[in-house]
N, C-alpha and C positions, 0 to 999 in steps of 0.2 A: 676442365671444370666436373664436378657431380653432380647428378641433378640431387633435386630434394629428398623425393625417395631412398637412394643414396648416403643422403646423410644421415637421415633419420634411419635406416636398417645397423649401420655400420654405430651408431647410441645404441641400438638393441642391443648390440651385439657386445659393446664394453659393457650394458649394466649384465649383461648375463655370468659374463665372466667375474663381475665383482661377486656376483654371488656366488661363485664357483668358488673363485680364492676365499669368500667368506669362511665357504664349507670347510676348504682344504686346511687353513690356518688351524681351525675349531678342530678339526679332528686331530691335529698335532698336540695341539695347548693338550686337548685329555688325555692324549697317550702318554704323552708326558708327566701331567699329572696321576694317573694311574700305574704309571711304573713306580713313582713314589711312594706312591698310598695303595697296593694292589687288593687292597678290602673292598676300598670305595671301589672299584672297577665289577666286584666280584656279586657287588650291592645292586650297581647298576644291572649288570646283566638281566641277575635276577629276574630288575623287575620289569624289563623287557620281556622277560618269556611268559612273565603272567599276562602282560598286557595282551602281546602276540597270541597267546590261547583264551584269550576275550575275543578277538577280532576270529579267531578261528573259529570257535563259537558260532558268532554272528554269520560268521559266511555259510555257517553249516548247518544255519537257523536253530541253533540249540541252545538249550536254557542255561546261563553265562550263572556256575556256582558262587553263590553270597563269599563261599570262604577265600575266594580268588583275590574278590576288595580287600576284605578283612587284612588277606597275607601282604597285598600292594601295601596298607594301611602299615604295618606294622615293619614293612620293609624299611620304608621311606625315615620313621620313626630310629630305626636302626643308623640309616644312612642320616640322619641329622645329629644324631647323638655322639657318633664319630666325627661326623666334619667339628662338630665344636671340644670335643678332648683333643683331637690332635691340631686346633684351631687350622683348618682348613681356608685357605681362600680361596675362593669357590667363583670368584667374580671372572678367573681367566680362564673358563668355558663357558662364558656368554658371550653371545652370536656378537661380534663387533661390525658396525656398519660403517660406512665413509657420510652418508647422509640418514641420522638418527629418526625423519620425521618420514619420508618415504621406505623406510629399510632398504635401500638401497635399488628399486623396482621399477623407482622415477616416475611413479604413478601415486596420487592420494585420491582416497574416496571419503565424501562427507555426505551421509543424508540421499545415498544413493546417486550422486552426481560424482561424474569421473574426470578429475583436470590433471596436466601434469606437475609434479614436483618442480620448485624454484632451481632446486642441482639442474634436472632434466633438462630445463628452459637455459639454464646458467652455458650448460655444454653446448646446445644444438645452436645457442646464438653463438659463442663459441667459433664453432663449426663451420657456419654460416660464414663469418668475419675472412676467415680462413680461406673460404672457396671463394668468397670475391675479388678479394684481394684487394681488399679495401686498405691496407696497410698502405697500396703504392698513391691510394689517394691519399690517405696522410699525409705521407711526407711532403705534401706542401700544404696541406691544412691541417696548420695545429699551430698554436700559440709563437711555438719555438722562431717559425716565421710569419708569424701575423706582423709585418711591414707598414708601424702607425702613420711612417714617412708618404705612403702613396698618396694619402686623404689630403685634399685642398683643407690647407691652414689662412684662408685670405676670408674667403666672403663670408657673413655670418649667414645663419640661415634658421630665425629665431633668436636664440642666446648663442646657438654654438656654433663654432664652424665644422665643416664634416670630419675635421682629425681629431676635434675635441670632443665630437658626441661618440666617436668612433674607439676613443682613446677610454670615454667613462663604459660605454659596452663593454670593453674588452674587460673592465675592471669588473663589473657586474656581472659577466658570466666567469671569471675565477671563484669570484664569492658566491656565484648558485653551486659553482663544483665542490668550493671549500665548506658550505653545508648544506648539499646534496641531502645525506640522513635526519638534517631536520625538518623534522614535520611543518615546519612552521613558513621550513623556506617554499616562498609558492611555484609555480610550473610558470610559463612565458610563451606573451606574443609578440613575434617579430613581424610589425607590416611596414612596408615603405612602397617605394617603387623599384624597378629591375636594376637590376645591379649595386645596391649598395650595399652589397656584404653579408644579406642576413643570412644566405646557405651556410658563407665559406664560416660565419660563427657557429654556425649548427654544427657545421662538422669539425670545425675545434673543439669543441662543448663534447664530441660524440666519441673525439680522441682521447681527451682526458680523461670521461669517465670511464672508457675500457678500458683504458690502459689500471685505471684502480678499483680493474676486475667487475663492474658494474654490465648489468646486462642491460644493452642499449640497441636499438631498434630502431635504425633510417629508413626512410618510405617516403619519395615524390606521392603527395597526394592521389595523382592519380591509380597507380601503381599501390599504392594502401587498398583503393576502394575498390579494384579488381582483384585483387587479389581475398578481399571477403565474400563477395561476391560468388567467387568460387566455393569457397564453403556455407556462405548459406544460404546460394541453390542447387547446394551439390544432394546426392542422393545418399551419398559417402560419409556419413557422420562420426566415423569410426577414428576412437581417439589419437591413434596415431599416423592418421592418412595427412598428405602434404597440406591442405586448407586448414584440419583442425589443430595442426600445430601451430601455422603461424595464427591464427587467430586467437590461440592461447598466450600466444606470446605479445601482438596488440595489446591484451588487456591487462597481461600480469608482466611486459617486461618494469625493469626498475627504470629506463626515462624509453620512453615514445617520441623521435623526431617528424611532426608531420612536415614537412616540406612542399612550401610552393602549392599552398592550400587556396582553391580558387580553378586550377588550372585544369582540375578531370569536369566530366561533363557532369554536372552538379541535377541531381533528380530526387525524390521523394528516398529511393532504397538512403544514395550517398548523404541526405540531411537524417533519418532516422540513424544510421552508423555515424554519423559524425557525434549526432549526442548523446549517442551509447557510451561511444570512446570517452570523449569528455567528463561523462557524467559516473562513470562506475569504475575511472582512474580515480579521477578525484575524490569519489564518498571514501576511497581505499587508498588514497594515500598517496598516489603512482604519480609519478611527475611528468610532466607532457610539453614540449617545447614547438610551436608550432608557426610557422610564415609565411607570409605571404604578400603578395603584391597589390590586394584588395586594400582599400580603407575600413576603419572601424566599421561605419556606416553599411557598406558594402556588404564584410562580413555578416553583419546583424541583419541585412536584406536575405541575403540567399541563404545563409544556413537557420535561422528562424530567431524570436527572440529567448525559447528556452535554452536554446545551446547558449546562443552569446550572454543569457544570462550568468550562466555555471562558468565562463570563462572569465566575466567581468568580477566574479566572485574568487576565484581561486588562480587565478593569472596575473602577472604583473606584462606590463602590455609598453611596447617601445615600438614608436614610431621612425624607422632609420629616415636618414637626411638626406640630401647632398647628390653627387654630378653619378650616374651611370659610370661605373668604372671595368674597361674592357683589358685587364690585366693578363697576357697570357702564362706568368709565372705564376699568380695566384688564382685565377681560373675564379674568380669574383662572379656567381653569376647576381 
């Protein structure tokens, strides 16, 4: 299994190769265009030579002759006229990028703040997914193997038997997936006792959305806050550090799944991080699924009113019911 740094290094190399390929392909297209229109190449060469003379004079601290700039302007006019007269399509010699947002750098800058482009995040998540070999986990945890018959259909708990409830939850989960890109589709909170299918349903949703090429981060709460602490308390805040990449993923992935919330050692750091995650992702319209063995009252008490208020506003909440299932085949937690 590769380390996180090895994954990041491989992505950086991929982006370097992308930019190199872009430049090589551009030069090939230019050569083809120049072969068809030799005079165009002659004008471009003359313009480049003028610019080189300006650079040379600047390095040697000489005054740049105003005539040089006038010559460049005149050459540009000639070029424009020649292009129009010959109806030359210049779009072929524009740089082509796989991602026009970051121009294949994987980096975005906004008001001095550096962040990862979504294309980089998607690639990172894909490699992490492969590295973790989650495909083996999804062999059992997917909707095709979601066996509704294992749930009790005799004893009613409130309005439904456990089987009736899980059938409804399966349909709600599939609806969530189908309407994932709808801004009105809310995030979800699954809560209830241990072993009633919360984590299993989370994994089914993750598997389906990853197949749809959505960027999904799935973490237990203890692992999540431990990894976030490495970033917050680290002296290395560089954008490509392991901790910084993960921190960016938590806030920017399409779907964040926090499994077993409440199993971590809850303290002020965890409470502040939890509010930040819930609040920022909600404001930015990014969906989250939380599963917990705690009741709503326990969640509110442990993570404070401000966090639970956001959850109440932006999440659909579902209380899972029924007996504790320990099915080796399904590995329901």
